[in-house]
BAFI-3210 file (N, C-alpha, C; in Angstrom, 3 decimals, decimal comma, padded with zeros to 6 digits):
// residues 318
n [1|2|3|4|5|6|7|8|9|10|11|12|13|14|15|16|17|18|19|20|21|22|23|24|25|26|27|28|29|30|31|32|33|34|35|36|37|38|39|40|41|42|43|44|45|46|47|48|49|50|51|52|53|54|55|56|57|58|59|60|61|62|63|64|65|66|67|68|69|70|71|72|73|74|75|76|77|78|79|80|81|82|83|84|85|86|87|88|89|90|91|92|93|94|95|96|97|98|99|100|101|102|103|104|105|106|107|108|109|110|111|112|113|114|115|116|117|118|119|120|121|122|123|124|125|126|127|128|129|130|131|132|133|134|135|136|137|138|139|140|141|142|143|144|145|146|147|148|149|150|151|152|153|154|155|156|157|158|159|160|161|162|163|164|165|166|167|168|169|170|171|172|173|174|175|176|177|178|179|180|181|182|183|184|185|186|187|188|189|190|191|192|193|194|195|196|197|198|199|200|201|202|203|204|205|206|207|208|209|210|211|212|213|214|215|216|217|218|219|220|221|222|223|224|225|226|227|228|229|230|231|232|233|234|235|236|237|238|239|240|241|242|243|244|245|246|247|248|249|250|251|252|253|254|255|256|257|258|259|260|261|262|263|264|265|266|267|268|269|270|271|272|273|274|275|276|277|278|279|280|281|282|283|284|285|286|287|288|289|290|291|292|293|294|295|296|297|298|299|300|301|302|303|304|305|306|307|308|309|310|311|312|313|314|315|316|317|318]
n.u [018,034|020,712|020,159|018,437|019,925|021,190|018,955|018,254|020,602|020,468|018,292|019,046|020,954|019,424|017,780|019,688|020,396|017,969|018,080|020,083|019,318|018,629|020,781|020,552|018,646|020,090|021,905|019,829|018,604|020,816|020,992|018,678|019,130|021,297|020,031|018,642|020,203|020,136|017,502|017,323|019,084|017,535|015,423|016,685|017,628|015,342|014,224|016,212|016,059|013,509|013,805|015,605|013,860|011,977|013,681|014,286|011,809|011,439|013,388|012,814|010,692|011,933|013,965|012,379|011,327|013,688|014,191|012,205|012,864|015,103|016,892|016,336|018,462|019,325|017,786|019,772|022,005|024,476|023,272|020,690|018,598|018,466|017,863|015,363|013,878|013,987|012,449|009,982|009,263|008,835|006,864|004,559|003,017|001,700|002,994|005,499|005,428|005,347|007,757|009,533|009,146|010,257|013,214|015,296|014,912|016,827|018,348|019,464|021,190|020,947|020,918|021,417|019,250|017,899|018,005|016,733|014,128|013,449|013,513|011,384|009,202|009,350|008,585|005,974|002,692|003,155|003,771|006,199|008,245|007,900|008,414|011,082|012,275|011,871|013,265|015,788|016,394|016,136|018,419|020,475|019,951|020,564|023,250|024,210|024,126|025,421|024,738|022,287|021,197|019,983|020,380|020,961|018,532|016,773|017,636|016,576|014,320|010,581|009,931|012,230|012,052|009,635|010,188|011,587|009,582|008,397|005,682|003,990|003,006|004,497|006,963|006,665|006,503|009,145|010,675|009,628|010,554|013,349|013,633|012,968|015,192|017,174|016,562|017,142|015,234|015,021|017,526|019,977|021,393|019,836|017,544|018,296|018,983|016,549|013,795|011,179|008,592|008,963|010,193|008,138|006,267|007,743|008,409|005,945|005,179|006,114|005,281|003,437|004,405|003,138|001,672|001,947|004,147|006,109|006,311|007,259|009,737|010,988|011,201|012,584|014,713|015,869|015,753|014,325|013,246|010,621|008,203|004,897|003,110|000,109|-001,630|-001,051|-002,044|-001,126|000,188|-001,974|-003,629|-002,022|-002,017|-004,719|-004,701|-002,895|-004,116|-006,466|-008,773|-012,104|-012,498|-010,506|-008,410|-009,087|-007,272|-007,291|-007,566|-005,225|-003,104|-003,780|-003,915|-001,377|000,209|001,692|004,036|005,776|009,034|009,461|007,977|008,365|009,739|007,859|005,915|007,204|007,218|004,599|004,114|005,592|003,954|001,608|002,442|003,227|000,783|-000,510|-001,599|-001,812|001,507|002,608|003,288|000,780|-001,121|-004,053|-004,851|-003,194|-003,095|-000,816|001,522|004,548|006,206|006,585|006,444|006,394|005,474|005,118|008,128|010,235|013,268|015,300|016,440|014,474|012,457|013,101|013,357|011,322|010,872|013,145|013,404|015,024|017,340|017,143|014,555|011,499]
n.v [-018,977|-019,158|-021,186|-020,204|-018,767|-020,320|-021,025|-018,569|-017,952|-019,935|-019,203|-016,829|-017,778|-019,318|-017,428|-015,931|-017,572|-017,253|-014,613|-014,607|-014,877|-012,293|-010,816|-012,023|-010,716|-008,619|-009,736|-010,693|-008,297|-007,096|-008,723|-008,121|-005,474|-005,832|-006,859|-004,782|-003,209|-004,974|-004,987|-002,374|-002,405|-004,049|-002,454|-000,250|-001,545|-002,298|000,215|001,227|-000,470|000,053|002,635|002,322|000,946|002,945|004,791|003,299|003,247|005,911|006,388|005,561|007,403|009,833|009,649|009,334|011,988|013,414|012,410|013,484|016,069|016,290|018,072|018,021|017,225|020,055|021,197|022,234|020,790|018,488|016,128|016,051|017,079|015,335|012,961|013,662|013,945|011,326|009,986|011,352|010,861|008,064|007,885|009,294|009,236|011,129|013,452|012,875|013,249|015,973|016,662|015,663|017,463|019,829|021,718|020,835|022,081|024,709|025,520|028,232|030,015|033,351|035,229|035,701|034,347|036,509|038,721|037,737|037,431|040,056|041,268|039,920|040,956|043,613|043,376|042,709|042,827|044,666|045,899|044,544|046,286|048,611|047,541|046,759|049,178|050,311|048,450|048,787|051,471|050,883|049,244|051,115|052,785|051,154|050,920|049,223|045,728|044,122|045,511|044,908|044,040|043,010|045,064|047,362|047,720|048,053|050,510|052,267|054,684|055,080|057,267|057,654|055,267|055,644|057,654|056,383|054,901|052,868|051,630|052,602|050,317|048,192|048,990|048,605|045,821|045,141|046,195|044,516|041,972|042,445|043,045|040,673|039,139|040,745|040,245|037,684|035,698|034,884|033,815|033,707|031,385|029,718|029,487|028,141|025,732|024,785|022,403|021,762|022,148|023,489|025,718|026,909|027,581|029,465|031,513|032,450|033,898|036,337|039,604|040,330|038,230|035,446|032,187|031,498|033,092|032,052|029,405|029,992|031,107|028,915|027,156|028,576|029,993|028,589|026,059|023,775|020,410|019,285|020,863|021,995|024,369|024,945|027,046|028,468|029,851|029,415|026,896|025,317|025,596|024,411|021,743|021,179|021,235|019,096|016,809|016,875|018,078|019,158|021,587|024,075|022,701|022,797|024,297|022,473|020,068|019,693|018,385|015,686|015,143|015,508|013,813|011,605|012,678|013,124|012,583|015,143|017,379|020,045|020,236|019,070|021,043|023,157|022,322|022,429|025,252|025,624|024,127|025,548|027,908|026,954|026,438|028,745|029,876|032,159|033,140|033,837|033,517|033,327|034,100|032,932|033,488|035,455|037,502|038,315|039,242|038,611|038,258|038,464|036,757|037,565|037,415|035,052|033,613|032,762|033,280|030,678|031,465|033,266|031,655|030,289|031,539|033,029|034,421|035,837|037,604|037,818|039,922|039,814|039,652|040,960]
n.w [057,928|056,878|055,260|053,526|051,895|049,688|048,106|047,304|045,993|044,173|043,011|041,933|040,330|038,757|037,727|036,355|034,075|032,799|032,204|030,432|027,739|027,028|025,883|023,419|021,802|020,645|018,744|017,108|016,605|015,363|013,103|012,003|011,365|009,666|007,634|006,501|004,752|002,636|001,902|001,139|-001,059|-002,724|-003,204|-004,455|-006,647|-007,943|-008,470|-010,026|-012,201|-013,000|-013,719|-015,859|-017,492|-017,925|-019,180|-021,573|-022,613|-023,205|-025,040|-027,746|-028,404|-028,072|-029,990|-032,233|-032,272|-032,807|-035,279|-036,837|-036,850|-038,386|-040,831|-044,209|-047,101|-049,114|-052,214|-053,837|-053,385|-054,499|-056,866|-055,844|-057,367|-059,515|-058,220|-057,358|-059,662|-060,742|-058,735|-059,024|-061,632|-061,597|-059,758|-060,644|-063,543|-065,084|-064,335|-065,127|-067,868|-068,006|-066,885|-068,791|-070,749|-070,149|-069,181|-066,485|-063,062|-061,501|-058,614|-056,853|-054,354|-053,479|-051,445|-047,921|-045,285|-043,735|-045,444|-047,705|-046,643|-045,933|-048,404|-049,673|-048,289|-049,052|-051,745|-051,726|-052,975|-055,053|-058,294|-060,518|-061,540|-059,931|-057,441|-057,738|-057,989|-055,439|-053,910|-054,782|-053,906|-051,204|-050,771|-051,143|-049,030|-046,976|-047,317|-049,261|-050,391|-048,515|-046,333|-045,461|-042,799|-039,621|-037,519|-039,000|-040,368|-038,223|-037,470|-039,254|-039,572|-039,715|-041,295|-043,024|-044,455|-045,625|-047,457|-049,463|-050,574|-049,118|-047,453|-044,366|-043,061|-044,225|-043,239|-040,598|-040,670|-041,627|-039,442|-037,400|-038,131|-038,124|-035,346|-034,104|-034,908|-033,646|-030,960|-030,681|-031,144|-033,721|-036,192|-038,822|-038,774|-037,158|-038,671|-040,900|-039,767|-038,816|-038,745|-041,228|-040,150|-037,672|-038,648|-040,299|-038,274|-036,663|-038,550|-039,427|-037,286|-037,580|-038,399|-041,273|-042,730|-044,133|-044,666|-047,404|-048,138|-046,508|-047,577|-050,142|-049,506|-048,235|-050,356|-052,477|-051,285|-049,172|-050,347|-049,720|-050,007|-049,873|-049,958|-050,190|-051,621|-050,850|-050,951|-053,214|-056,258|-058,831|-058,665|-057,965|-060,170|-062,023|-061,122|-061,550|-064,391|-064,822|-063,949|-065,237|-064,172|-063,298|-061,791|-060,096|-057,766|-054,241|-051,506|-049,424|-050,730|-052,021|-050,709|-050,669|-053,345|-054,264|-052,808|-053,620|-054,582|-052,587|-051,324|-052,607|-053,155|-053,571|-056,000|-057,683|-057,462|-058,713|-061,370|-061,853|-062,014|-064,394|-066,100|-066,124|-067,280|-069,823|-070,935|-071,198|-068,840|-066,050|-065,063|-062,673|-059,176|-056,866|-053,946|-052,501|-050,081|-048,875|-050,675|-052,115|-054,519|-055,582|-057,702|-061,168|-064,116|-066,681|-070,204|-072,801|-074,167|-071,540|-069,727|-068,257|-065,787|-064,896|-064,043|-061,796|-059,402|-057,788|-055,342|-054,736|-056,762|-059,397|-061,128|-063,842|-064,433|-065,796]
ca.u [018,466|021,776|019,647|017,725|020,837|021,333|017,820|018,407|021,683|019,909|017,235|019,754|021,605|018,344|017,328|020,705|020,213|016,818|018,426|021,084|018,758|018,423|021,684|020,244|017,991|021,097|022,187|018,664|018,560|021,925|020,662|017,629|019,822|022,146|019,097|018,089|020,859|019,690|016,180|017,653|019,625|016,514|014,613|017,400|017,773|014,047|014,109|017,060|015,495|012,286|014,341|016,118|012,782|011,479|014,545|014,182|010,518|011,483|014,339|012,286|010,032|012,898|014,599|011,383|011,340|014,866|014,186|011,212|013,556|016,278|016,700|016,695|019,438|018,637|017,799|020,972|023,071|024,797|022,490|019,315|017,561|018,428|017,168|013,937|013,252|013,773|011,365|008,642|008,843|008,377|005,606|003,466|003,104|001,243|004,030|006,691|005,415|005,706|009,157|010,287|008,868|010,929|014,495|015,273|015,079|018,128|018,206|020,738|021,028|021,603|020,953|021,075|017,782|017,324|017,925|015,702|012,810|013,234|013,239|010,029|008,271|009,356|007,952|004,567|001,609|003,706|004,271|007,680|009,212|007,772|009,064|012,573|012,772|011,832|014,259|017,179|016,578|016,343|019,784|021,306|019,717|021,336|024,670|024,507|023,579|026,022|024,313|020,952|021,282|018,882|020,674|020,845|017,152|016,145|017,963|015,883|012,891|009,493|010,119|013,249|011,503|008,582|010,821|011,894|008,363|007,982|004,538|004,122|002,700|005,668|008,060|006,454|006,893|010,540|011,089|009,266|011,492|014,653|013,570|013,013|016,584|017,922|016,242|017,608|014,186|015,424|018,814|020,143|021,819|018,764|016,543|018,877|018,989|015,214|013,037|010,168|007,418|009,371|010,416|006,817|005,747|008,557|008,288|004,588|005,028|006,694|004,225|003,486|004,902|002,058|001,922|002,449|005,466|007,139|006,500|008,082|011,060|011,491|011,524|013,547|015,882|016,405|015,825|013,776|012,714|009,301|007,190|003,816|002,363|-001,245|-002,392|-000,538|-003,005|-000,428|000,439|-003,355|-004,081|-001,165|-002,509|-005,975|-004,421|-002,164|-005,071|-007,744|-009,896|-013,032|-012,370|-009,215|-008,485|-009,023|-006,068|-007,489|-007,417|-003,892|-002,275|-004,075|-003,630|000,160|000,826|002,685|005,220|006,754|009,496|010,074|006,830|008,779|010,050|006,580|005,272|007,962|006,744|003,182|004,304|005,983|002,811|000,647|003,016|003,204|-000,525|-000,973|-002,114|-000,841|002,791|003,083|002,851|-000,132|-001,701|-005,452|-005,087|-002,485|-003,182|000,499|002,125|005,863|007,032|005,951|007,467|006,352|004,727|005,899|009,255|010,783|014,457|015,378|016,631|013,371|011,493|013,435|013,584|010,319|010,918|014,247|013,295|016,248|017,446|016,764|013,070|010,965]
ca.v [-017,898|-019,563|-022,157|-019,509|-018,101|-021,067|-020,868|-017,197|-018,054|-020,761|-018,319|-015,840|-018,549|-019,752|-016,182|-015,457|-018,189|-016,658|-013,278|-014,641|-014,640|-010,883|-010,348|-012,538|-009,781|-007,808|-010,382|-010,614|-006,921|-006,915|-009,487|-007,314|-004,264|-006,260|-007,154|-003,547|-002,797|-005,806|-004,467|-001,073|-002,786|-004,549|-001,224|000,526|-002,359|-002,263|001,534|001,489|-001,241|000,814|003,787|001,860|000,668|004,201|005,386|002,548|003,682|007,222|006,522|005,595|008,580|010,977|009,296|009,784|013,445|013,860|012,025|014,419|017,445|016,248|018,911|017,273|017,913|021,017|020,796|022,704|019,842|017,643|014,869|016,049|017,320|014,033|011,932|014,067|013,640|009,880|009,694|011,940|010,101|006,724|008,001|009,927|009,172|012,432|014,462|012,423|013,938|017,411|016,785|015,463|018,573|021,055|021,700|020,678|023,377|025,131|026,273|028,995|030,841|034,550|036,064|035,060|034,355|037,843|039,616|037,266|037,703|041,465|041,498|039,409|041,914|044,856|043,092|042,307|043,654|045,707|045,472|044,255|047,477|049,408|046,834|046,760|050,486|050,486|047,585|049,406|052,504|050,323|048,843|052,357|053,288|050,237|050,915|048,098|044,402|043,679|046,318|044,563|043,236|043,437|046,306|048,460|047,883|048,621|051,901|053,044|055,141|054,957|058,435|057,283|054,216|056,231|058,507|055,483|054,221|051,808|052,058|052,453|048,934|047,394|049,467|047,833|044,473|045,047|046,323|043,244|040,892|042,830|042,978|039,226|038,801|041,372|039,690|036,307|034,836|034,287|034,060|032,982|029,945|028,935|029,318|027,147|024,473|024,323|021,592|022,536|022,466|024,529|026,922|027,555|028,119|030,627|032,540|033,001|034,830|037,718|040,454|040,474|036,994|034,412|030,797|031,470|033,712|031,013|028,337|030,480|031,272|027,613|026,450|029,291|030,537|027,429|024,918|022,558|019,598|018,737|021,898|022,062|025,616|024,669|028,283|029,199|029,611|028,870|025,425|024,668|025,481|023,350|020,367|021,016|020,813|017,892|015,641|017,202|018,268|020,186|022,734|024,221|022,072|023,643|024,016|021,227|018,848|019,515|017,447|014,309|015,043|015,561|013,015|010,690|013,469|013,208|013,792|016,114|018,157|021,382|020,097|018,841|022,381|023,915|021,905|023,066|026,575|025,494|023,592|026,661|028,843|026,415|026,379|030,115|030,267|033,190|032,499|034,382|032,850|034,229|033,479|033,308|033,938|036,624|038,657|038,791|039,003|039,198|038,146|038,434|036,069|038,020|036,634|034,411|032,826|033,274|032,619|029,783|032,098|033,948|030,747|029,500|032,221|034,063|035,136|036,728|038,581|037,941|041,176|039,695|039,593|042,242]
ca.w [057,072|056,074|054,221|052,502|050,932|048,552|047,099|046,601|044,986|043,095|042,265|041,156|039,275|037,829|037,003|035,417|032,813|032,101|031,747|029,359|026,390|026,795|024,767|022,060|020,800|019,992|017,434|016,221|016,072|014,399|011,918|011,350|010,833|008,566|006,462|005,924|003,496|001,510|001,441|000,431|-002,355|-003,547|-003,655|-005,403|-007,902|-008,676|-008,923|-011,184|-013,307|-013,553|-014,373|-017,104|-018,398|-018,370|-020,225|-022,794|-023,290|-023,722|-026,026|-029,107|-028,769|-028,297|-031,198|-033,231|-032,385|-033,497|-036,713|-037,492|-036,902|-039,205|-041,977|-045,481|-048,023|-049,967|-053,632|-054,491|-053,047|-055,689|-057,045|-055,344|-058,496|-060,302|-057,395|-057,301|-061,007|-060,779|-057,932|-059,579|-062,935|-061,174|-058,877|-061,281|-064,986|-065,641|-064,049|-065,911|-069,189|-067,901|-066,567|-070,069|-071,710|-069,700|-068,609|-065,035|-062,309|-060,979|-057,382|-056,471|-053,190|-053,714|-050,302|-046,616|-044,922|-043,369|-046,654|-048,545|-046,066|-046,010|-049,793|-049,954|-047,723|-049,903|-053,066|-051,623|-053,521|-055,864|-059,591|-060,494|-061,754|-058,812|-056,380|-057,942|-057,728|-054,015|-053,377|-055,091|-052,959|-049,915|-050,731|-051,007|-047,723|-046,066|-047,679|-050,151|-050,043|-047,296|-045,171|-045,166|-041,588|-038,617|-036,742|-039,859|-040,638|-037,067|-037,269|-040,271|-039,041|-040,722|-042,270|-044,023|-045,278|-046,462|-048,525|-050,588|-051,100|-048,257|-046,729|-042,912|-042,707|-044,486|-042,349|-039,336|-040,950|-041,635|-038,025|-036,585|-038,567|-037,533|-033,895|-033,764|-035,076|-032,639|-029,725|-030,637|-031,536|-035,038|-036,708|-040,108|-038,541|-036,637|-039,636|-041,820|-039,007|-038,362|-039,671|-041,931|-039,350|-036,798|-039,402|-040,627|-036,992|-036,266|-039,543|-039,435|-036,110|-038,069|-039,028|-042,766|-043,424|-043,963|-045,018|-048,740|-048,146|-045,983|-048,581|-051,239|-048,883|-048,029|-051,682|-053,387|-050,505|-048,468|-051,263|-049,004|-051,185|-049,718|-049,601|-051,129|-051,359|-051,138|-051,254|-054,458|-057,279|-059,951|-058,447|-057,921|-061,605|-062,771|-060,737|-062,303|-065,800|-064,846|-063,740|-066,047|-063,163|-063,792|-061,002|-059,476|-056,427|-053,072|-050,717|-048,619|-051,617|-052,621|-049,973|-051,141|-054,830|-054,486|-051,812|-054,260|-054,914|-051,374|-050,531|-053,439|-053,637|-054,112|-057,372|-058,368|-057,602|-059,755|-062,667|-062,025|-062,571|-065,815|-066,876|-066,358|-068,292|-071,179|-071,452|-071,296|-067,585|-065,387|-064,649|-061,468|-058,069|-056,132|-052,739|-052,427|-048,627|-048,453|-051,585|-052,408|-055,828|-055,495|-058,905|-062,522|-064,985|-068,065|-071,206|-073,915|-073,735|-070,315|-069,545|-067,220|-064,465|-064,424|-063,599|-060,685|-058,179|-057,703|-054,108|-054,657|-057,859|-060,125|-061,861|-065,245|-064,693|-066,229]
c.u [019,695|021,301|018,906|018,623|021,016|020,180|017,913|019,441|021,172|018,980|017,974|020,450|020,592|017,890|018,416|020,629|019,019|017,087|019,427|020,517|018,648|019,459|021,433|019,521|018,971|021,545|021,061|018,432|019,641|021,594|019,636|018,278|020,634|021,280|018,619|018,828|020,401|018,405|016,414|018,192|018,533|015,642|015,377|017,631|016,479|013,908|014,944|016,584|014,313|012,717|014,919|014,987|012,123|012,328|014,446|012,860|010,652|012,400|013,776|011,502|010,935|013,619|013,699|011,277|012,504|014,797|013,226|011,987|014,812|015,977|017,116|017,759|018,740|018,767|019,051|022,145|023,278|023,923|021,100|018,323|017,367|017,646|015,667|013,234|013,074|012,539|010,003|008,251|008,289|006,998|004,417|003,653|002,702|002,430|005,319|006,661|005,723|007,116|009,967|010,097|009,638|012,306|014,394|015,447|016,479|017,871|019,496|020,321|021,800|021,833|020,793|019,681|017,253|017,095|016,761|014,225|012,551|012,865|011,791|008,991|008,167|008,573|006,519|003,617|002,031|003,965|005,716|008,507|009,111|008,585|010,575|013,045|012,812|012,974|015,665|017,405|016,798|017,833|020,687|021,165|020,501|022,819|025,141|023,987|024,168|025,454|022,827|021,033|020,342|019,212|020,529|019,304|016,432|016,457|017,312|014,509|011,836|009,568|011,088|012,743|010,360|009,093|011,256|010,807|007,927|006,831|004,788|003,912|003,916|006,791|007,926|006,796|008,410|011,107|010,753|010,236|012,854|014,692|013,681|014,494|017,382|017,758|016,661|016,524|014,485|016,899|018,950|020,539|020,693|017,732|017,028|018,814|017,635|014,575|011,896|008,976|007,798|009,587|009,138|006,222|006,454|008,384|006,946|004,253|005,481|005,542|004,540|004,049|003,812|002,585|002,546|003,895|006,531|007,342|007,493|009,607|011,681|011,912|012,726|014,715|016,583|016,515|015,329|013,046|011,212|008,263|006,156|003,064|000,877|-002,084|-001,969|-001,517|-002,331|-000,178|-000,924|-003,834|-003,276|-001,610|-003,907|-005,697|-003,707|-003,106|-006,426|-008,959|-010,882|-012,853|-010,891|-009,350|-008,392|-007,717|-006,083|-007,383|-006,037|-002,946|-002,490|-003,657|-002,119|000,905|001,958|004,031|006,249|007,877|010,015|008,843|007,277|009,069|008,790|005,859|005,927|007,443|005,288|003,163|004,654|004,784|001,815|001,159|002,942|001,810|-001,265|-001,684|-001,265|000,376|003,358|002,510|001,994|-000,672|-003,108|-005,769|-004,398|-002,598|-001,793|000,901|003,544|006,711|006,124|006,910|007,384|005,566|005,625|007,025|009,987|012,133|014,511|015,527|015,411|012,324|011,831|013,558|012,578|010,413|012,100|014,340|014,633|016,186|016,978|015,325|012,684|009,935]
c.v [-018,242|-020,496|-021,438|-018,846|-018,868|-020,941|-019,591|-017,186|-018,907|-019,953|-017,336|-016,552|-018,929|-018,504|-015,707|-016,207|-017,586|-015,216|-013,356|-014,442|-013,138|-010,299|-010,858|-011,584|-008,989|-008,472|-010,346|-009,218|-006,579|-007,545|-008,668|-006,051|-004,662|-006,505|-005,856|-003,109|-003,689|-005,318|-003,209|-001,464|-003,266|-003,345|-000,501|-000,158|-002,216|-000,836|001,750|000,713|-000,567|001,999|003,462|001,586|001,984|004,841|004,626|002,917|004,955|007,353|006,507|006,919|009,772|010,800|009,668|011,205|013,988|013,596|012,955|015,725|017,435|017,181|018,136|018,060|018,896|020,556|021,247|021,823|018,927|016,402|015,017|016,219|015,964|013,018|012,331|013,730|012,168|009,484|010,147|011,182|008,744|006,842|008,532|010,051|010,501|013,507|014,148|013,102|015,345|017,546|016,593|016,670|019,851|020,744|021,534|021,932|023,519|026,009|026,926|029,865|032,206|035,505|035,261|035,154|035,733|038,660|039,071|037,545|039,160|041,826|041,065|040,437|043,191|044,668|042,840|043,323|044,828|045,064|045,362|045,418|048,368|048,777|046,884|048,116|050,724|049,654|048,201|050,613|052,014|049,792|049,979|052,795|052,506|050,199|049,747|046,716|043,850|044,372|045,902|043,451|043,767|044,822|047,482|048,758|048,539|050,052|052,861|053,377|055,123|056,092|058,049|056,269|054,700|056,976|057,606|054,679|053,077|052,257|051,923|051,055|048,056|047,763|048,663|046,351|044,208|045,186|045,073|042,169|041,234|042,731|041,552|038,693|039,374|040,772|038,211|035,277|034,122|034,626|033,316|031,603|029,192|028,611|028,157|025,791|023,926|023,328|022,359|022,995|023,579|025,800|027,628|028,186|029,463|031,798|033,237|033,838|036,199|038,372|040,579|039,286|035,846|033,085|030,766|032,045|032,745|029,883|028,771|030,615|029,904|026,958|027,236|029,898|029,382|026,099|023,680|021,772|019,210|019,764|022,014|023,317|025,498|025,870|029,029|028,844|029,011|027,329|024,758|024,541|024,435|021,981|020,159|020,507|019,405|016,638|015,877|017,285|019,329|021,534|022,840|023,650|023,113|023,313|022,662|019,950|018,583|018,529|016,003|014,130|014,883|014,675|012,112|011,446|013,466|012,161|014,938|016,977|019,569|021,357|019,915|020,253|023,245|023,599|022,301|024,404|026,563|025,058|024,688|027,641|028,337|026,483|027,722|030,554|031,397|032,486|033,204|033,706|033,873|033,409|033,932|033,715|035,174|037,828|039,206|038,349|039,512|038,892|037,937|037,846|036,644|037,191|036,130|033,548|033,419|032,486|031,684|030,462|032,849|032,976|030,161|030,236|033,382|034,867|036,158|037,694|038,781|039,210|041,084|039,689|040,996|042,080]
c.w [056,183|054,986|053,186|051,411|049,663|047,585|046,528|045,584|043,807|042,212|041,336|040,076|038,174|037,001|036,007|034,059|032,005|031,549|030,600|028,025|026,025|025,853|023,438|021,231|020,091|018,720|016,472|015,696|015,024|013,068|011,153|010,610|009,590|007,261|005,827|004,701|002,258|001,016|000,658|-000,935|-003,279|-004,144|-004,699|-006,704|-008,692|-009,205|-010,125|-012,416|-013,921|-014,258|-015,735|-018,134|-018,879|-019,390|-021,554|-023,464|-023,908|-024,967|-027,411|-029,475|-028,914|-029,618|-032,419|-033,351|-033,120|-035,024|-037,504|-037,772|-037,772|-040,497|-043,162|-046,212|-048,914|-051,486|-054,386|-054,249|-054,340|-055,732|-056,604|-056,434|-059,265|-059,572|-057,404|-058,648|-061,184|-059,966|-058,578|-060,825|-062,579|-060,512|-059,606|-062,834|-065,702|-065,480|-064,858|-067,285|-069,168|-067,688|-067,901|-070,932|-071,299|-069,168|-067,051|-064,231|-061,792|-059,741|-056,921|-055,323|-053,364|-052,515|-049,028|-046,271|-044,574|-044,555|-047,481|-047,970|-046,126|-047,473|-050,199|-049,420|-048,611|-051,265|-053,012|-052,177|-054,319|-057,303|-059,635|-060,560|-060,520|-057,605|-056,517|-057,662|-056,189|-053,412|-053,650|-054,164|-051,531|-049,705|-050,447|-049,638|-046,648|-046,292|-048,482|-049,654|-048,744|-046,101|-044,771|-044,065|-040,531|-037,935|-037,704|-040,220|-039,472|-036,888|-038,229|-039,665|-040,188|-041,740|-043,353|-044,953|-046,181|-047,675|-049,704|-051,079|-050,320|-047,382|-045,211|-042,454|-042,978|-043,673|-041,017|-039,510|-040,886|-040,176|-037,224|-036,845|-037,925|-036,081|-033,413|-033,894|-033,890|-031,237|-029,584|-030,949|-032,865|-035,362|-037,990|-039,866|-038,000|-037,740|-040,595|-041,130|-038,594|-039,326|-040,213|-041,058|-038,406|-037,503|-039,792|-039,409|-036,615|-037,258|-039,617|-038,254|-036,506|-038,753|-040,554|-043,418|-043,052|-044,574|-046,445|-048,804|-047,554|-046,958|-049,681|-050,681|-048,751|-049,356|-052,381|-052,635|-049,836|-049,301|-050,615|-050,075|-051,080|-049,229|-050,736|-050,811|-051,796|-051,404|-052,480|-055,634|-058,528|-059,837|-058,476|-059,386|-062,329|-062,331|-061,385|-063,696|-065,831|-064,838|-064,449|-065,148|-063,659|-063,050|-060,525|-058,142|-055,288|-052,280|-049,898|-049,368|-052,113|-051,990|-050,523|-052,554|-055,108|-053,489|-052,425|-054,622|-053,798|-051,751|-051,377|-054,034|-054,061|-055,585|-058,248|-058,482|-058,639|-061,126|-062,880|-062,538|-064,077|-066,682|-067,154|-067,351|-069,714|-071,815|-071,420|-070,002|-066,995|-064,748|-063,493|-060,257|-057,196|-054,963|-052,617|-051,026|-048,300|-049,463|-052,025|-053,825|-055,809|-056,659|-060,151|-063,499|-066,452|-068,966|-072,202|-073,353|-072,575|-070,049|-068,326|-065,885|-063,954|-063,808|-062,215|-059,407|-057,869|-056,396|-054,071|-055,900|-058,591|-060,943|-063,301|-065,521|-065,101|-067,340]
res [m|g|e|q|t|p|p|s|t|a|a|s|s|s|s|s|p|k|e|l|p|t|p|n|p|s|p|v|t|t|t|t|i|s|l|r|p|r|k|t|r|k|v|s|t|s|s|s|s|s|a|a|e|d|a|s|k|k|t|p|s|s|t|g|r|l|a|v|r|v|v|p|r|p|l|s|a|d|g|e|i|a|a|a|l|r|h|l|r|a|a|d|a|h|l|a|r|v|i|d|a|h|e|p|p|l|f|q|c|l|h|p|p|f|h|a|l|a|r|s|i|l|y|q|q|l|a|f|k|a|a|t|s|v|y|t|r|f|l|s|l|c|g|g|e|a|g|v|v|p|d|t|v|l|a|l|n|p|h|q|l|r|q|i|g|v|s|g|r|k|a|s|y|l|h|d|l|a|r|k|y|h|n|g|i|l|s|d|a|a|i|v|a|m|d|d|k|s|l|f|t|m|l|t|m|v|k|g|i|g|a|w|s|v|h|m|f|m|i|f|s|l|h|r|p|d|v|l|p|v|g|d|l|g|v|r|k|g|v|q|m|l|y|s|l|e|d|v|p|r|p|s|q|m|e|q|l|c|e|q|w|r|p|y|r|s|v|g|s|w|y|m|w|r|l|g|e|a|r|g|a|p|t|m|a|t|s|s|t|e|g|i|d|i|f|a|m|g|r|g|t|v|q|q|a|q|l|i|d|p|i|q|m|l|p|s|l|g]
***
C-alpha cells in the first residue's frame, strides 16, 4: 500500500503536467479575443471606405442636380441683354439681321410675382380696354396696388368679384392662386428662387394658369433668359418668317429650330414678336392651347414700352 502511494503521486504528478496545458487555452482564448477588435476594425474600415466610395459616387450626381437648379441671372441684370445679343448674333445669321433692325429689348419689373399672376388671370380672354377696366376696379376693391396680396384676395367673395366684372371661373382661379400662397405652397420668394423647370411645374398646378401663361410670366415678370414659348402663335409665325418656312412650325418643331438660341431663347422670342409686327402679322401673343389673349399691341407704330411687357399690360397700351 505504501508503495502504491508513489505511483499515485507520480500519477498525480504526471497528471498535473497534463493538466497544466489547460490554462493555455485562456491565452489562446485571450489571443482570439484580442483579435476580434482587429477584425472589427477591418470591418469598420471597409465599411467606412465603402461609405466614402458611395459618398463620392453620390457627390457628382447631387452636384449635377444643384447645377440644374441654379437660377440664371435675369435679363434685367446689368450686361445681360448685351451678352444675349452678342450670343444670338454669332449663333444665328438670320436672327442677327432682325436684331440689327430693331432697338434692344428692355425688361422692367413692375409688380411682385403674386400681383403679376393675379393680373394675368384677370386679363385672360378679354379685350384690352375691358380687361383694363376690370383690373382698375379690382385694384380699388383690394385697396390699391399694395393691397393685391393673397389674404386680401382670399377675403373677396365671388359676389364682390362678379360686381366688378370678374367671372365665377376667374374668381375661382384667383382664389386658388391666393390659397396656394396662404397654405405655403407658393410664395414670392420661392417663385423667384425656383429654377425654370420647378417653376413651370408649380405654377401649372394653379387653376387657370397654363403653359403659355407661365412662359409669359417667366419672360416678362421674372426676366428668365432661356424661355421658349413654343405654344405662342406670334413667336411661331416669327420663326416661320425668319427661316422662310412654308408652314407655321408646330410647337414640337420649335425646340429644334430655336436650339441655337440657347441660353437666350427669351430674347430670340422677343425678336420674333418684333419681326411679325414689322411684317404686318398679328402683334399680340396668343396661345393655341389655352385660347388666351392678354395683350394687344395695337396697329402701326408701337412704342417701345408697349412691346416689352405683354403680361403686365403697361398702362400706355391701347
